[in-house]
Residue frames as qw, qx, qy, qz and C-alpha x, y, z in Angstrom:
[[0.001, 0.887, 0.461, 0.002, 0.01, 0.00, 0.00],
 [0.385, 0.514, -0.021, 0.766, 1.32, 3.44, -0.89],
 [0.277, -0.252, -0.515, 0.771, 1.87, 5.88, 1.98],
 [0.211, -0.005, -0.073, -0.975, -0.36, 8.55, 0.46],
 [0.550, -0.278, -0.652, -0.442, -3.15, 6.02, 0.25],
 [0.491, -0.343, -0.690, 0.406, -2.79, 5.32, 3.96],
 [0.056, -0.129, -0.218, 0.966, -3.03, 9.06, 4.66],
 [0.416, -0.120, -0.360, -0.827, -6.27, 9.28, 2.67],
 [0.597, -0.290, -0.736, -0.132, -7.72, 6.17, 4.31],
 [0.382, -0.280, -0.599, 0.646, -6.86, 7.40, 7.80],
 [0.105, 0.040, 0.030, -0.993, -8.30, 10.85, 7.05],
 [0.519, -0.200, -0.514, -0.653, -11.54, 9.36, 5.74],
 [0.573, -0.304, -0.748, 0.141, -11.82, 6.99, 8.72],
 [0.231, -0.247, -0.445, 0.829, -11.50, 10.04, 10.99],
 [0.151, 0.773, 0.614, -0.041, -14.40, 11.64, 9.12],
 [0.157, -0.702, 0.083, 0.690, -12.34, 14.56, 7.87],
 [0.630, 0.766, 0.117, 0.059, -12.24, 16.29, 4.52],
 [0.697, 0.241, -0.060, 0.673, -8.91, 17.34, 3.07],
 [0.008, -0.712, 0.021, -0.702, -9.77, 20.89, 4.10],
 [0.700, -0.671, -0.028, -0.243, -10.55, 19.78, 7.66],
 [0.898, -0.179, -0.025, 0.400, -7.27, 17.90, 7.96],
 [0.479, 0.486, -0.018, 0.731, -5.34, 20.81, 6.47],
 [0.274, -0.783, 0.013, -0.558, -6.86, 23.19, 9.02],
 [0.836, -0.548, 0.013, -0.024, -6.04, 20.88, 11.94],
 [0.866, -0.052, 0.081, 0.490, -2.49, 20.27, 10.69],
 [0.156, -0.841, 0.079, 0.511, -1.75, 23.89, 9.72],
 [0.304, -0.175, 0.648, 0.676, -1.08, 23.30, 6.04],
 [0.426, 0.288, -0.207, -0.832, -3.00, 23.92, 2.84],
 [0.829, 0.235, 0.376, -0.341, -5.68, 21.75, 1.29],
 [0.674, 0.650, -0.332, -0.115, -3.57, 21.55, -1.86],
 [0.021, 0.577, -0.794, 0.191, -0.67, 20.19, 0.20],
 [0.627, -0.075, 0.692, -0.351, -2.85, 17.46, 1.71],
 [0.825, 0.488, 0.090, -0.271, -4.01, 16.53, -1.79],
 [0.445, 0.701, -0.557, 0.012, -0.43, 16.33, -3.04],
 [0.238, -0.433, 0.824, -0.277, 0.59, 14.15, -0.11],
 [0.745, 0.114, 0.543, -0.370, -2.36, 11.82, -0.63],
 [0.828, 0.543, 0.040, -0.133, -1.72, 11.33, -4.34],
 [0.857, -0.182, 0.222, 0.428, 2.05, 11.06, -3.94],
 [0.462, 0.807, 0.053, 0.365, 3.03, 14.20, -5.80],
 [0.091, 0.714, -0.440, 0.537, 4.97, 15.44, -2.78],
 [0.679, -0.257, -0.611, 0.316, 6.37, 14.08, 0.46],
 [0.312, -0.915, -0.091, -0.238, 5.73, 16.20, 3.55],
 [0.212, 0.579, -0.578, 0.534, 8.61, 17.59, 5.59],
 [0.413, -0.133, -0.830, 0.351, 9.00, 15.89, 8.97],
 [0.092, 0.131, 0.450, -0.878, 7.29, 18.77, 10.83],
 [0.564, 0.079, -0.209, -0.795, 4.27, 18.62, 8.53],
 [0.605, -0.024, -0.783, -0.141, 4.12, 14.82, 8.69],
 [0.223, -0.130, -0.758, 0.599, 4.12, 15.12, 12.50],
 [0.310, 0.129, 0.203, -0.920, 1.33, 17.70, 12.38],
 [0.626, 0.038, -0.517, -0.583, -0.72, 15.45, 10.11],
 [0.512, -0.072, -0.841, 0.158, -0.19, 12.51, 12.43],
 [0.026, -0.128, -0.594, 0.794, -1.18, 14.58, 15.48],
 [0.454, 0.101, -0.076, -0.882, -4.30, 15.82, 13.69],
 [0.744, 0.022, -0.533, -0.403, -5.26, 12.20, 12.98],
 [0.663, -0.521, 0.421, -0.335, -4.22, 10.92, 16.42],
 [0.987, 0.127, 0.032, 0.091, -1.77, 8.43, 14.97],
 [0.599, -0.518, 0.358, 0.494, 1.96, 7.91, 14.37],
 [0.249, 0.721, -0.396, -0.511, 3.94, 9.32, 11.48],
 [0.151, -0.289, 0.916, 0.234, 5.17, 5.83, 10.62],
 [0.425, 0.373, 0.813, -0.139, 1.62, 4.58, 10.07],
 [0.415, 0.804, 0.174, -0.388, 0.84, 7.41, 7.63],
 [0.461, 0.798, -0.375, -0.101, 4.17, 7.40, 5.74],
 [0.893, -0.334, 0.291, 0.080, 5.81, 4.01, 6.41],
 [0.826, 0.381, 0.105, 0.402, 8.10, 4.15, 3.39],
 [0.294, 0.747, -0.121, 0.584, 9.52, 7.56, 4.35],
 [0.228, -0.638, 0.424, -0.601, 9.45, 7.72, 8.13],
 [0.878, -0.175, -0.443, -0.051, 9.85, 4.15, 9.30],
 [0.579, -0.765, 0.267, -0.097, 11.15, 3.69, 12.81],
 [0.445, 0.621, -0.636, 0.104, 14.80, 2.78, 12.84]]
């Protein structure tokens, strides 16, 4: 499973729109869309904000990029 797909699935399971997640995480709706479709990878601080907004771990949203060492 692609990491951006996991972000979208987790967001939807939380009952959030892309705009709602963006507001909670402090980024733009366009950025969330890019992360979900794999056009961009979030910086670590943004990935952490997305994880906090979804009450989960960064590694579960972006396992290929932020796997625990």
